[in-house]
N, CA, C and O atoms as CSV, one atom per row, in Angstrom:
chain,resi,resn,atom,element,x,y,z
A,1,GLN,N,N,59.842,118.529,105.827
A,1,GLN,CA,C,60.979,119.403,105.580
A,1,GLN,C,C,62.091,118.626,104.911
A,1,GLN,O,O,62.379,117.492,105.296
A,2,VAL,N,N,62.714,119.222,103.920
A,2,VAL,CA,C,63.750,118.566,103.143
A,2,VAL,C,C,65.112,119.102,103.569
A,2,VAL,O,O,65.328,120.313,103.618
A,3,GLY,N,N,66.025,118.184,103.877
A,3,GLY,CA,C,67.372,118.655,104.174
A,3,GLY,C,C,68.179,117.719,105.024
A,3,GLY,O,O,67.804,116.569,105.254
A,4,LEU,N,N,69.311,118.237,105.493
A,4,LEU,CA,C,70.283,117.490,106.271
A,4,LEU,C,C,70.591,118.265,107.544
A,4,LEU,O,O,70.733,119.488,107.515
A,5,VAL,N,N,70.692,117.564,108.641
A,5,VAL,CA,C,71.040,118.195,109.916
A,5,VAL,C,C,72.188,117.426,110.550
A,5,VAL,O,O,72.067,116.237,110.845
A,6,GLU,N,N,73.310,118.123,110.757
A,6,GLU,CA,C,74.473,117.491,111.378
A,6,GLU,C,C,74.444,117.676,112.892
A,6,GLU,O,O,73.828,118.606,113.414
A,7,SER,N,N,75.121,116.772,113.573
A,7,SER,CA,C,75.317,116.889,115.011
A,7,SER,C,C,76.602,116.176,115.395
A,7,SER,O,O,77.140,115.388,114.618
A,8,GLY,N,N,77.088,116.454,116.592
A,8,GLY,CA,C,78.230,115.720,117.110
A,8,GLY,C,C,79.545,116.472,117.137
A,8,GLY,O,O,80.545,115.942,117.621
A,9,GLY,N,N,79.568,117.687,116.634
A,9,GLY,CA,C,80.808,118.448,116.673
A,9,GLY,C,C,81.146,118.878,118.091
A,9,GLY,O,O,80.349,118.713,119.015
A,10,GLY,N,N,82.349,119.435,118.246
A,10,GLY,CA,C,82.744,119.915,119.555
A,10,GLY,C,C,84.228,120.154,119.647
A,10,GLY,O,O,84.941,120.185,118.643
A,11,LEU,N,N,84.682,120.326,120.886
A,11,LEU,CA,C,86.089,120.575,121.173
A,11,LEU,C,C,86.677,119.340,121.840
A,11,LEU,O,O,86.166,118.868,122.856
A,12,VAL,N,N,87.753,118.822,121.261
A,12,VAL,CA,C,88.437,117.679,121.858
A,12,VAL,C,C,89.942,117.906,121.801
A,12,VAL,O,O,90.437,118.713,121.014
A,13,GLN,N,N,90.651,117.184,122.645
A,13,GLN,CA,C,92.107,117.281,122.655
A,13,GLN,C,C,92.705,116.440,121.533
A,13,GLN,O,O,92.073,115.496,121.059
A,14,PRO,N,N,93.910,116.775,121.112
A,14,PRO,CA,C,94.577,115.929,120.117
A,14,PRO,C,C,94.633,114.477,120.577
A,14,PRO,O,O,94.885,114.180,121.745
A,15,GLY,N,N,94.391,113.581,119.621
A,15,GLY,CA,C,94.340,112.159,119.939
A,15,GLY,C,C,92.969,111.664,120.328
A,15,GLY,O,O,92.753,110.458,120.450
A,16,GLY,N,N,92.043,112.575,120.524
A,16,GLY,CA,C,90.694,112.207,120.915
A,16,GLY,C,C,89.825,111.775,119.750
A,16,GLY,O,O,90.284,111.689,118.611
A,17,SER,N,N,88.569,111.506,120.050
A,17,SER,CA,C,87.618,111.012,119.052
A,17,SER,C,C,86.322,111.808,119.101
A,17,SER,O,O,85.932,112.345,120.137
A,18,LEU,N,N,85.675,111.863,117.957
A,18,LEU,CA,C,84.334,112.426,117.839
A,18,LEU,C,C,83.565,111.602,116.821
A,18,LEU,O,O,84.139,110.990,115.920
A,19,ARG,N,N,82.268,111.603,116.988
A,19,ARG,CA,C,81.395,110.953,116.002
A,19,ARG,C,C,80.383,111.972,115.516
A,19,ARG,O,O,79.567,112.471,116.291
A,20,LEU,N,N,80.440,112.276,114.233
A,20,LEU,CA,C,79.474,113.171,113.617
A,20,LEU,C,C,78.323,112.351,113.033
A,20,LEU,O,O,78.526,111.268,112.484
A,21,SER,N,N,77.137,112.883,113.161
A,21,SER,CA,C,75.967,112.249,112.563
A,21,SER,C,C,75.231,113.253,111.696
A,21,SER,O,O,75.276,114.460,111.936
A,22,CYS,N,N,74.555,112.735,110.691
A,22,CYS,CA,C,73.783,113.575,109.773
A,22,CYS,C,C,72.445,112.894,109.533
A,22,CYS,O,O,72.394,111.758,109.059
A,23,ALA,N,N,71.384,113.577,109.855
A,23,ALA,CA,C,70.042,113.049,109.661
A,23,ALA,C,C,69.422,113.686,108.429
A,23,ALA,O,O,69.391,114.909,108.291
A,24,ALA,N,N,68.932,112.840,107.539
A,24,ALA,CA,C,68.325,113.295,106.294
A,24,ALA,C,C,66.810,113.183,106.375
A,24,ALA,O,O,66.277,112.289,107.031
A,25,SER,N,N,66.128,114.091,105.707
A,25,SER,CA,C,64.675,114.036,105.681
A,25,SER,C,C,64.158,114.620,104.379
A,25,SER,O,O,64.756,115.525,103.797
A,26,GLY,N,N,63.035,114.080,103.940
A,26,GLY,CA,C,62.337,114.671,102.815
A,26,GLY,C,C,62.783,114.231,101.439
A,26,GLY,O,O,62.284,114.739,100.434
A,27,PHE,N,N,63.717,113.294,101.375
A,27,PHE,CA,C,64.120,112.790,100.060
A,27,PHE,C,C,64.491,111.308,100.199
A,27,PHE,O,O,64.618,110.780,101.303
A,28,THR,N,N,64.660,110.659,99.046
A,28,THR,CA,C,64.904,109.204,99.018
A,28,THR,C,C,66.369,108.941,99.330
A,28,THR,O,O,67.199,108.819,98.429
A,29,PHE,N,N,66.665,108.856,100.592
A,29,PHE,CA,C,68.041,108.795,101.089
A,29,PHE,C,C,68.845,107.677,100.410
A,29,PHE,O,O,70.008,107.879,100.062
A,30,ARG,N,N,68.242,106.521,100.225
A,30,ARG,CA,C,69.004,105.338,99.813
A,30,ARG,C,C,69.632,105.474,98.430
A,30,ARG,O,O,70.578,104.749,98.122
A,31,VAL,N,N,69.138,106.374,97.592
A,31,VAL,CA,C,69.693,106.493,96.236
A,31,VAL,C,C,70.823,107.527,96.170
A,31,VAL,O,O,71.493,107.665,95.146
A,32,TYR,N,N,71.020,108.239,97.260
A,32,TYR,CA,C,71.997,109.314,97.262
A,32,TYR,C,C,73.380,108.834,97.700
A,32,TYR,O,O,73.506,107.992,98.589
A,33,THR,N,N,74.405,109.378,97.067
A,33,THR,CA,C,75.755,109.301,97.597
A,33,THR,C,C,75.861,110.312,98.731
A,33,THR,O,O,75.540,111.488,98.560
A,34,MET,N,N,76.312,109.845,99.884
A,34,MET,CA,C,76.440,110.704,101.056
A,34,MET,C,C,77.919,110.988,101.307
A,34,MET,O,O,78.775,110.132,101.086
A,35,ALA,N,N,78.199,112.184,101.765
A,35,ALA,CA,C,79.592,112.576,101.941
A,35,ALA,C,C,79.740,113.551,103.087
A,35,ALA,O,O,78.783,114.191,103.523
A,36,TRP,N,N,80.963,113.642,103.560
A,36,TRP,CA,C,81.355,114.650,104.533
A,36,TRP,C,C,82.445,115.518,103.915
A,36,TRP,O,O,83.418,115.015,103.353
A,37,TYR,N,N,82.265,116.817,104.028
A,37,TYR,CA,C,83.245,117.804,103.617
A,37,TYR,C,C,83.665,118.599,104.853
A,37,TYR,O,O,83.000,118.575,105.889
A,38,ARG,N,N,84.779,119.295,104.713
A,38,ARG,CA,C,85.158,120.221,105.769
A,38,ARG,C,C,85.758,121.477,105.148
A,38,ARG,O,O,86.265,121.465,104.026
A,39,GLN,N,N,85.680,122.557,105.916
A,39,GLN,CA,C,86.173,123.832,105.403
A,39,GLN,C,C,86.785,124.640,106.527
A,39,GLN,O,O,86.221,124.770,107.613
A,40,VAL,N,N,87.953,125.177,106.234
A,40,VAL,CA,C,88.652,126.086,107.134
A,40,VAL,C,C,88.492,127.489,106.563
A,40,VAL,O,O,88.543,127.659,105.344
A,41,PRO,N,N,88.303,128.484,107.399
A,41,PRO,CA,C,88.139,129.857,106.877
A,41,PRO,C,C,89.259,130.239,105.920
A,41,PRO,O,O,90.439,130.053,106.219
A,42,GLY,N,N,88.877,130.772,104.775
A,42,GLY,CA,C,89.852,131.205,103.788
A,42,GLY,C,C,90.308,130.120,102.834
A,42,GLY,O,O,91.095,130.376,101.923
A,43,GLU,N,N,89.809,128.894,103.042
A,43,GLU,CA,C,90.183,127.795,102.169
A,43,GLU,C,C,88.949,127.182,101.524
A,43,GLU,O,O,87.817,127.418,101.948
A,44,GLN,N,N,89.199,126.386,100.484
A,44,GLN,CA,C,88.096,125.728,99.798
A,44,GLN,C,C,87.563,124.560,100.628
A,44,GLN,O,O,88.296,123.928,101.389
A,45,ARG,N,N,86.293,124.297,100.462
A,45,ARG,CA,C,85.697,123.133,101.087
A,45,ARG,C,C,86.310,121.888,100.456
A,45,ARG,O,O,86.440,121.815,99.234
A,46,GLU,N,N,86.689,120.906,101.278
A,46,GLU,CA,C,87.297,119.693,100.739
A,46,GLU,C,C,86.501,118.453,101.126
A,46,GLU,O,O,85.958,118.348,102.226
A,47,LEU,N,N,86.454,117.512,100.176
A,47,LEU,CA,C,85.786,116.240,100.398
A,47,LEU,C,C,86.696,115.348,101.227
A,47,LEU,O,O,87.850,115.129,100.859
A,48,ILE,N,N,86.192,114.833,102.336
A,48,ILE,CA,C,87.016,113.968,103.163
A,48,ILE,C,C,86.562,112.514,103.161
A,48,ILE,O,O,87.375,111.621,103.399
A,49,ALA,N,N,85.300,112.256,102.902
A,49,ALA,CA,C,84.812,110.878,102.860
A,49,ALA,C,C,83.465,110.852,102.164
A,49,ALA,O,O,82.665,111.779,102.283
A,50,SER,N,N,83.229,109.756,101.426
A,50,SER,CA,C,81.939,109.580,100.790
A,50,SER,C,C,81.581,108.103,100.760
A,50,SER,O,O,82.448,107.233,100.830
A,51,ILE,N,N,80.275,107.840,100.653
A,51,ILE,CA,C,79.775,106.471,100.570
A,51,ILE,C,C,78.609,106.462,99.603
A,51,ILE,O,O,77.654,107.223,99.758
A,52,THR,N,N,78.693,105.591,98.599
A,52,THR,CA,C,77.649,105.527,97.582
A,52,THR,C,C,76.494,104.655,98.047
A,52,THR,O,O,76.535,104.052,99.120
A,53,ARG,N,N,75.456,104.604,97.207
A,53,ARG,CA,C,74.318,103.745,97.524
A,53,ARG,C,C,74.725,102.284,97.601
A,53,ARG,O,O,74.079,101.486,98.280
A,54,ASP,N,N,75.813,101.931,96.894
A,54,ASP,CA,C,76.316,100.550,96.898
A,54,ASP,C,C,77.427,100.342,97.915
A,54,ASP,O,O,78.112,99.320,97.902
A,55,ASN,N,N,77.597,101.324,98.798
A,55,ASN,CA,C,78.613,101.249,99.861
A,55,ASN,C,C,80.045,101.266,99.341
A,55,ASN,O,O,80.948,100.722,99.978
A,56,ASN,N,N,80.250,101.886,98.195
A,56,ASN,CA,C,81.616,102.181,97.772
A,56,ASN,C,C,82.073,103.412,98.537
A,56,ASN,O,O,81.364,104.416,98.607
A,57,ILE,N,N,83.273,103.319,99.111
A,57,ILE,CA,C,83.736,104.348,100.037
A,57,ILE,C,C,85.015,104.989,99.544
A,57,ILE,O,O,85.900,104.325,99.006
A,58,TYR,N,N,85.092,106.289,99.738
A,58,TYR,CA,C,86.285,107.077,99.428
A,58,TYR,C,C,86.712,107.818,100.688
A,58,TYR,O,O,85.876,108.287,101.460
A,59,TYR,N,N,88.030,107.917,100.886
A,59,TYR,CA,C,88.595,108.743,101.950
A,59,TYR,C,C,89.707,109.623,101.392
A,59,TYR,O,O,90.487,109.196,100.541
A,60,LEU,N,N,89.765,110.836,101.876
A,60,LEU,CA,C,90.909,111.690,101.629
A,60,LEU,C,C,92.124,111.036,102.284
A,60,LEU,O,O,92.016,110.470,103.372
A,61,ASP,N,N,93.260,111.113,101.635
A,61,ASP,CA,C,94.450,110.420,102.138
A,61,ASP,C,C,94.781,110.792,103.585
A,61,ASP,O,O,95.188,109.935,104.369
A,62,THR,N,N,94.611,112.040,103.930
A,62,THR,CA,C,95.024,112.496,105.257
A,62,THR,C,C,94.117,111.994,106.389
A,62,THR,O,O,94.447,112.159,107.564
A,63,VAL,N,N,92.985,111.387,106.041
A,63,VAL,CA,C,92.105,110.857,107.085
A,63,VAL,C,C,92.001,109.342,107.046
A,63,VAL,O,O,91.387,108.743,107.930
A,64,LYS,N,N,92.593,108.709,106.032
A,64,LYS,CA,C,92.545,107.248,105.920
A,64,LYS,C,C,93.130,106.605,107.167
A,64,LYS,O,O,94.177,107.016,107.667
A,65,GLY,N,N,92.434,105.592,107.658
A,65,GLY,CA,C,92.898,104.893,108.843
A,65,GLY,C,C,92.470,105.543,110.143
A,65,GLY,O,O,92.595,104.942,111.209
A,66,ARG,N,N,91.961,106.777,110.065
A,66,ARG,CA,C,91.515,107.471,111.280
A,66,ARG,C,C,90.008,107.725,111.276
A,66,ARG,O,O,89.370,107.698,112.329
A,67,PHE,N,N,89.437,107.973,110.092
A,67,PHE,CA,C,88.017,108.282,109.966
A,67,PHE,C,C,87.298,107.105,109.317
A,67,PHE,O,O,87.859,106.412,108.467
A,68,THR,N,N,86.054,106.889,109.726
A,68,THR,CA,C,85.220,105.848,109.139
A,68,THR,C,C,83.836,106.421,108.852
A,68,THR,O,O,83.168,106.948,109.742
A,69,ILE,N,N,83.423,106.307,107.592
A,69,ILE,CA,C,82.087,106.752,107.204
A,69,ILE,C,C,81.170,105.536,107.134
A,69,ILE,O,O,81.586,104.451,106.728
A,70,SER,N,N,79.920,105.735,107.534
A,70,SER,CA,C,78.936,104.653,107.453
A,70,SER,C,C,77.557,105.267,107.231
A,70,SER,O,O,77.326,106.440,107.524
A,71,ARG,N,N,76.651,104.448,106.708
A,71,ARG,CA,C,75.297,104.921,106.468
A,71,ARG,C,C,74.304,103.899,106.977
A,71,ARG,O,O,74.596,102.704,107.030
A,72,ASP,N,N,73.128,104.376,107.352
A,72,ASP,CA,C,72.030,103.527,107.785
A,72,ASP,C,C,70.816,103.939,106.968
A,72,ASP,O,O,70.172,104.945,107.265
A,73,ASN,N,N,70.509,103.168,105.950
A,73,ASN,CA,C,69.398,103.531,105.058
A,73,ASN,C,C,68.043,103.399,105.752
A,73,ASN,O,O,67.082,104.058,105.353
A,74,ALA,N,N,67.955,102.578,106.760
A,74,ALA,CA,C,66.691,102.441,107.493
A,74,ALA,C,C,66.404,103.680,108.345
A,74,ALA,O,O,65.250,104.059,108.543
A,75,MET,N,N,67.471,104.297,108.842
A,75,MET,CA,C,67.319,105.470,109.706
A,75,MET,C,C,67.571,106.779,108.969
A,75,MET,O,O,67.414,107.858,109.540
A,76,ASN,N,N,67.960,106.685,107.705
A,76,ASN,CA,C,68.280,107.881,106.903
A,76,ASN,C,C,69.373,108.723,107.567
A,76,ASN,O,O,69.251,109.941,107.694
A,77,THR,N,N,70.432,108.050,107.981
A,77,THR,CA,C,71.538,108.755,108.617
A,77,THR,C,C,72.873,108.329,108.014
A,77,THR,O,O,73.028,107.216,107.511
A,78,VAL,N,N,73.812,109.236,108.080
A,78,VAL,CA,C,75.198,108.948,107.728
A,78,VAL,C,C,76.055,109.465,108.873
A,78,VAL,O,O,75.785,110.522,109.444
A,79,SER,N,N,77.100,108.695,109.201
A,79,SER,CA,C,77.943,109.046,110.333
A,79,SER,C,C,79.400,109.095,109.909
A,79,SER,O,O,79.806,108.502,108.910
A,80,LEU,N,N,80.170,109.822,110.706
A,80,LEU,CA,C,81.606,109.887,110.488
A,80,LEU,C,C,82.274,109.715,111.846
A,80,LEU,O,O,82.237,110.609,112.691
A,81,GLN,N,N,82.882,108.555,112.037
A,81,GLN,CA,C,83.647,108.293,113.250
A,81,GLN,C,C,85.061,108.805,113.023
A,81,GLN,O,O,85.735,108.402,112.075
A,82,MET,N,N,85.503,109.696,113.899
A,82,MET,CA,C,86.815,110.326,113.738
A,82,MET,C,C,87.671,109.996,114.957
A,82,MET,O,O,87.344,110.372,116.083
A,83,ASN,N,N,88.758,109.296,114.718
A,83,ASN,CA,C,89.680,108.904,115.781
A,83,ASN,C,C,91.041,109.553,115.578
A,83,ASN,O,O,91.356,110.036,114.490
A,84,ASP,N,N,91.844,109.558,116.638
A,84,ASP,CA,C,93.193,110.115,116.572
A,84,ASP,C,C,93.178,111.507,115.925
A,84,ASP,O,O,93.922,111.793,114.987
A,85,LEU,N,N,92.320,112.337,116.454
A,85,LEU,CA,C,92.150,113.662,115.859
A,85,LEU,C,C,93.370,114.537,116.062
A,85,LEU,O,O,94.046,114.464,117.088
A,86,LYS,N,N,93.638,115.365,115.066
A,86,LYS,CA,C,94.806,116.239,115.051
A,86,LYS,C,C,94.347,117.695,114.947
A,86,LYS,O,O,93.243,117.965,114.474
A,87,PRO,N,N,95.181,118.622,115.382
A,87,PRO,CA,C,94.797,120.038,115.266
A,87,PRO,C,C,94.423,120.430,113.843
A,87,PRO,O,O,93.556,121.282,113.646
A,88,GLU,N,N,95.060,119.827,112.856
A,88,GLU,CA,C,94.749,120.159,111.462
A,88,GLU,C,C,93.399,119.625,111.008
A,88,GLU,O,O,92.961,119.935,109.900
A,89,ASP,N,N,92.736,118.838,111.829
A,89,ASP,CA,C,91.363,118.413,111.530
A,89,ASP,C,C,90.340,119.476,111.928
A,89,ASP,O,O,89.154,119.335,111.628
A,90,THR,N,N,90.781,120.520,112.590
A,90,THR,CA,C,89.874,121.597,112.986
A,90,THR,C,C,89.248,122.241,111.759
A,90,THR,O,O,89.953,122.697,110.859
A,91,ALA,N,N,87.930,122.277,111.728
A,91,ALA,CA,C,87.210,122.813,110.571
A,91,ALA,C,C,85.718,122.788,110.856
A,91,ALA,O,O,85.260,122.242,111.859
A,92,LEU,N,N,84.984,123.393,109.947
A,92,LEU,CA,C,83.525,123.250,109.927
A,92,LEU,C,C,83.209,122.065,109.016
A,92,LEU,O,O,83.600,122.046,107.849
A,93,TYR,N,N,82.508,121.095,109.554
A,93,TYR,CA,C,82.225,119.857,108.830
A,93,TYR,C,C,80.785,119.881,108.306
A,93,TYR,O,O,79.837,120.184,109.030
A,94,TYR,N,N,80.666,119.548,107.017
A,94,TYR,CA,C,79.372,119.582,106.350
A,94,TYR,C,C,78.980,118.194,105.847
A,94,TYR,O,O,79.816,117.436,105.357
A,95,CYS,N,N,77.722,117.886,105.977
A,95,CYS,CA,C,77.134,116.703,105.379
A,95,CYS,C,C,76.594,117.066,103.993
A,95,CYS,O,O,76.056,118.156,103.796
A,96,HIS,N,N,76.738,116.158,103.048
A,96,HIS,CA,C,76.308,116.412,101.665
A,96,HIS,C,C,75.630,115.184,101.105
A,96,HIS,O,O,76.051,114.056,101.361
A,97,ALA,N,N,74.576,115.409,100.337
A,97,ALA,CA,C,73.866,114.328,99.650
A,97,ALA,C,C,73.813,114.645,98.166
A,97,ALA,O,O,73.513,115.775,97.779
A,98,LEU,N,N,74.100,113.664,97.343
A,98,LEU,CA,C,74.084,113.845,95.888
A,98,LEU,C,C,73.430,112.657,95.217
A,98,LEU,O,O,73.813,111.512,95.456
A,99,TRP,N,N,72.436,112.929,94.370
A,99,TRP,CA,C,71.865,111.905,93.500
A,99,TRP,C,C,72.550,112.089,92.158
A,99,TRP,O,O,72.187,112.990,91.401
A,100,PRO,N,N,73.528,111.257,91.849
A,100,PRO,CA,C,74.389,111.526,90.688
A,100,PRO,C,C,73.644,111.617,89.358
A,100,PRO,O,O,73.979,112.450,88.515
A,101,GLU,N,N,72.644,110.773,89.169
A,101,GLU,CA,C,71.991,110.711,87.861
A,101,GLU,C,C,71.260,112.003,87.515
A,101,GLU,O,O,71.181,112.375,86.344
A,102,VAL,N,N,70.730,112.684,88.512
A,102,VAL,CA,C,69.969,113.907,88.244
A,102,VAL,C,C,70.665,115.144,88.782
A,102,VAL,O,O,70.169,116.260,88.628
A,103,ARG,N,N,71.816,114.942,89.414
A,103,ARG,CA,C,72.616,116.035,89.983
A,103,ARG,C,C,71.838,116.845,91.006
A,103,ARG,O,O,72.026,118.057,91.112
A,104,ASN,N,N,70.980,116.197,91.747
A,104,ASN,CA,C,70.272,116.865,92.826
A,104,ASN,C,C,71.092,116.726,94.102
A,104,ASN,O,O,71.597,115.642,94.394
A,105,GLU,N,N,71.228,117.791,94.853
A,105,GLU,CA,C,72.081,117.734,96.020
A,105,GLU,C,C,71.524,118.573,97.163
A,105,GLU,O,O,70.732,119.496,96.974
A,106,TYR,N,N,71.981,118.201,98.365
A,106,TYR,CA,C,71.620,118.928,99.568
A,106,TYR,C,C,72.874,119.105,100.426
A,106,TYR,O,O,73.786,118.279,100.402
A,107,TRP,N,N,72.892,120.201,101.181
A,107,TRP,CA,C,73.967,120.469,102.132
A,107,TRP,C,C,73.371,120.684,103.518
A,107,TRP,O,O,72.291,121.257,103.662
A,108,GLY,N,N,74.088,120.217,104.529
A,108,GLY,CA,C,73.735,120.564,105.888
A,108,GLY,C,C,74.270,121.933,106.246
A,108,GLY,O,O,74.925,122.592,105.439
A,109,GLN,N,N,73.983,122.355,107.474
A,109,GLN,CA,C,74.367,123.692,107.903
A,109,GLN,C,C,75.783,123.733,108.472
A,109,GLN,O,O,76.348,124.809,108.663
A,110,GLY,N,N,76.346,122.575,108.738
A,110,GLY,CA,C,77.716,122.500,109.251
A,110,GLY,C,C,77.762,122.336,110.757
A,110,GLY,O,O,76.898,122.829,111.483
A,111,THR,N,N,78.791,121.631,111.212
A,111,THR,CA,C,79.036,121.474,112.647
A,111,THR,C,C,80.534,121.674,112.892
A,111,THR,O,O,81.372,121.123,112.178
A,112,GLN,N,N,80.850,122.467,113.907
A,112,GLN,CA,C,82.236,122.833,114.148
A,112,GLN,C,C,82.961,121.742,114.914
A,112,GLN,O,O,82.468,121.223,115.916
A,113,VAL,N,N,84.152,121.406,114.415
A,113,VAL,CA,C,85.053,120.477,115.101
A,113,VAL,C,C,86.344,121.231,115.398
A,113,VAL,O,O,86.987,121.757,114.489
A,114,THR,N,N,86.717,121.279,116.663
A,114,THR,CA,C,87.928,121.977,117.079
A,114,THR,C,C,88.807,121.030,117.879
A,114,THR,O,O,88.376,120.440,118.869
A,115,ILE,N,N,90.052,120.896,117.427
A,115,ILE,CA,C,91.012,120.019,118.092
A,115,ILE,C,C,92.086,120.906,118.714
A,115,ILE,O,O,92.861,121.557,118.013
A,116,SER,N,N,92.115,120.917,120.020
A,116,SER,CA,C,93.052,121.801,120.715
A,116,SER,C,C,93.297,121.296,122.122
A,116,SER,O,O,92.405,120.744,122.766
A,117,SER,N,N,94.524,121.494,122.588
A,117,SER,CA,C,94.843,121.142,123.972
A,117,SER,C,C,94.681,122.357,124.877
A,117,SER,O,O,94.905,122.261,126.084
């Protein structure tokens, strides 16, 4: 089966932490740029972090210093460690894979993250 499966979402209080994981299957994970997006109802999906095959990393300004993206090419997984979570981080979080040279991409089904006291 080809695709991405996210896990690790949930409900946490402000200031708390969550770790999202994304398991990839059915494609050559190591050549793909992996990313995490999030989407709030009524708004566009936004890129919050990405990591290339060469471990070049991008973060959205509003998550810099709080979120850390990492990949494990041996396990075909990408993770997003989220610390000091804020209510505005509440969203549906999606895992994304992109092979830039051929523009082949995959999306996960999304995992809900809710920050509330």
